[in-house]
Structures are given as C-alpha cells and as structure tokens.
C-alpha positions as CSV (number, residue, x, y, z in Angstrom):
1,M,53.8,110.3,87.7
2,A,57.3,109.3,87.3
3,E,58.9,107.7,90.3
4,I,61.8,109.7,91.8
5,T,64.2,107.1,92.9
6,D,67.2,109.9,93.9
7,P,65.9,112.9,94.9
8,E,69.4,114.5,95.4
9,N,70.1,114.1,91.6
10,T,66.6,114.8,90.3
11,I,65.5,118.3,89.2
12,I,61.9,119.8,89.5
13,M,61.4,122.5,86.9
14,E,58.0,124.3,86.7
15,L,57.1,125.8,83.7
16,K,53.5,127.4,82.4
17,G,52.0,124.0,81.5
18,G,53.2,122.0,84.5
19,R,55.6,120.2,86.1
20,V,58.9,118.7,84.3
21,V,60.8,116.0,86.1
22,I,64.5,115.7,85.1
23,E,66.7,112.8,86.2
24,L,70.3,114.0,86.2
25,M,73.3,111.7,85.3
26,P,76.0,111.9,88.2
27,K,77.9,109.0,87.1
28,I,78.0,110.2,83.6
29,A,78.6,113.8,83.7
30,P,79.3,114.4,87.5
31,Q,80.6,118.1,87.0
32,H,77.6,119.1,84.9
33,T,75.1,117.6,87.2
34,E,76.6,119.3,90.4
35,R,76.6,122.5,88.3
36,M,73.0,122.3,87.5
37,K,72.0,121.6,91.3
38,T,74.3,124.5,92.6
39,L,72.3,126.9,90.4
40,A,69.1,125.3,90.8
41,R,69.9,125.8,94.7
42,S,70.8,129.3,94.7
43,G,67.3,130.2,92.7
44,A,69.7,131.1,89.5
45,Y,67.4,129.4,87.2
46,D,64.2,130.7,88.3
47,N,62.4,133.1,85.7
48,V,65.2,132.3,83.4
49,V,63.7,132.4,79.5
50,F,63.8,129.8,76.7
51,H,65.8,132.0,74.3
52,R,66.4,129.5,71.4
53,V,63.4,127.1,70.7
54,I,63.5,125.2,67.3
55,D,60.6,123.1,66.3
56,G,61.4,119.6,66.0
57,F,65.1,120.2,67.4
58,M,65.5,121.3,71.0
59,A,64.8,124.3,73.4
60,Q,67.7,126.2,75.1
61,T,67.8,127.9,78.2
62,G,69.9,128.5,81.6
63,D,71.4,131.9,80.8
64,V,71.4,132.7,84.1
65,A,73.4,136.2,83.6
66,N,71.0,137.8,80.8
67,G,68.2,135.4,81.0
68,N,66.0,136.3,83.7
69,A,62.7,137.7,82.4
70,E,62.4,139.8,85.6
71,G,63.9,143.2,86.1
72,D,65.9,144.9,83.2
73,F,65.6,142.3,80.5
74,N,66.5,142.3,77.1
75,I,65.9,139.2,74.9
76,R,68.7,139.9,72.4
77,M,71.2,139.5,75.2
78,A,69.7,136.3,76.5
79,G,71.7,133.2,75.2
80,T,75.0,135.5,75.4
81,G,76.1,134.7,79.2
82,G,76.6,131.9,81.8
83,S,76.9,132.2,85.5
84,E,79.8,133.5,87.9
85,H,81.2,129.9,87.9
86,P,84.2,128.7,85.5
87,D,83.3,127.2,82.3
88,L,83.2,123.1,82.6
89,P,85.1,120.6,80.7
90,A,83.3,118.5,78.3
91,E,81.9,115.1,79.7
92,F,81.1,113.5,76.4
93,S,79.8,109.7,77.0
94,K,78.0,107.0,74.7
95,I,74.5,108.4,76.1
96,P,72.6,109.4,72.5
97,H,71.2,112.7,72.4
98,D,67.6,111.2,72.5
99,R,64.2,113.0,72.7
100,G,63.9,114.4,76.2
101,T,67.7,114.2,77.1
102,L,69.3,117.5,78.5
103,G,72.7,118.8,76.7
104,A,74.9,121.2,77.8
105,A,75.2,124.3,75.5
106,R,78.4,125.7,74.6
107,S,80.3,127.8,72.2
108,A,82.8,126.5,69.7
109,N,85.1,125.2,72.5
110,P,84.0,122.0,73.7
111,D,85.2,123.1,77.2
112,S,82.9,126.1,77.3
113,A,80.0,124.8,79.0
114,N,78.6,126.9,81.8
115,S,75.0,127.4,82.8
116,Q,73.0,126.8,79.5
117,F,71.5,123.7,78.7
118,F,68.8,122.4,76.0
119,I,66.0,119.6,76.1
120,N,66.0,117.7,72.7
121,F,62.6,117.5,71.0
122,S,63.5,114.6,69.0
123,D,66.4,112.2,68.7
124,N,69.4,114.2,67.5
125,H,71.9,111.9,67.1
126,F,74.2,114.1,64.9
127,L,75.1,115.9,68.3
128,N,76.4,112.6,69.8
129,G,80.1,112.9,70.9
130,Q,80.1,116.6,70.7
131,Y,77.7,117.9,73.5
132,T,77.5,116.6,77.2
133,V,74.3,114.5,78.1
134,Y,73.9,114.9,81.6
135,G,69.8,114.2,82.0
136,R,66.7,113.0,80.9
137,V,63.4,114.2,81.2
138,I,61.1,111.5,82.9
139,E,58.1,113.3,83.4
140,G,56.3,116.4,81.8
141,M,58.0,115.9,78.2
142,E,54.4,117.3,76.8
143,H,55.2,121.1,79.0
144,V,58.5,120.9,77.0
145,D,57.0,120.3,73.9
146,A,54.7,123.4,74.2
147,I,57.4,126.0,75.0
148,T,57.1,128.8,72.6
149,K,59.2,128.5,69.4
150,G,61.3,131.2,68.0
151,E,65.0,132.3,67.7
152,P,64.6,134.3,70.2
153,P,60.7,133.8,70.6
154,A,58.8,137.2,70.4
155,N,57.2,136.1,73.9
156,P,59.6,133.4,75.4
157,D,58.2,131.0,78.1
158,R,60.6,130.7,81.2
159,M,61.3,128.4,83.8
160,I,59.1,129.5,86.5
161,S,61.2,127.5,89.3
162,V,64.0,125.1,89.3
163,K,64.6,122.9,92.3
164,V,66.4,120.0,93.2
165,A,64.1,117.5,94.4
166,A,65.6,116.8,97.5
167,D,64.9,120.2,98.3
168,A,61.5,120.5,97.3
C-alpha cells in the first residue's frame, strides 16, 4: 500500500475493482488541485462514468453535469459538460504525461478545463505542454487498467466514490 504523506492533497477513488490513490500536485497546478478537491468534497464525482476509454492511451471521466450514472443518465451526453464552477486557466508545466498521471481534459481552448480529467494508461508525451498535469496514481493503477474500454463504452464503469484522503 502506498504511503499517504499529504492527506489534504491526496484523492481516494473507489472503482469496481478497488481503491485508486491519487497524489495531487498543488505546487504545479494549484487551481486544478483545488477544483478536484472541491468537487470531491461536494460528492460531485460520485457515480460519474468513464465516458471515453481508449486502450493504450487514457481513461476520461469527470463530467459532473452529464456523467452521473444515477437517475436520468444518457451516455451520449457524458463528456459534454463540466461543473457549475468557472473554467480554469491552463497550468502547463514540465511534468510529462507519463503512465498514471492525471491530465485536465479541455476543449480546443487551453483555458477551458473544468471538471473532466483523464488518467494516462501509458507514457503520452505528445500531450506534454498541451494539457495540465495535476496528479499521479500512486496506488491501484491495475484498477484503472481494468476500466471498460470504448468511446463511449457500452456499459461504462464509474467512479463509485471520490474523497479527499484527509476527509476519509
């Protein structure tokens, strides 16, 4: 088990296969880190599906407006929304998009990240300097690897719960 050294900046995500621990990067991307913690603390990420999962590339999730698998869910809408919070400015860094890193999903506008994010299945260095990196999986990457693939998946997996470790 990975040691959690900074519980205030660590996310615990429960997937069907088990626990995924994500170490956030507040010194690298403070606004993205804060947004993830805000949405986790409000429960906004709970039951949100992985709506775009490309084998060997990445798993994308985090559409809190349209991705919640509970209630009136439509997979075709998942991935088109964000949260009630304003979009975030890009926080590009020299941190590479390596396997297990978290990247902020966005539109063509670099300053359009909101709530969606992706976890890299492999080293995707062609994304370096184009998408904000703000976290890294430190435990449970095997559970990320097991997420159902598809664009969108026929039966998408979801984040069962997402919590800040300090609150868990």
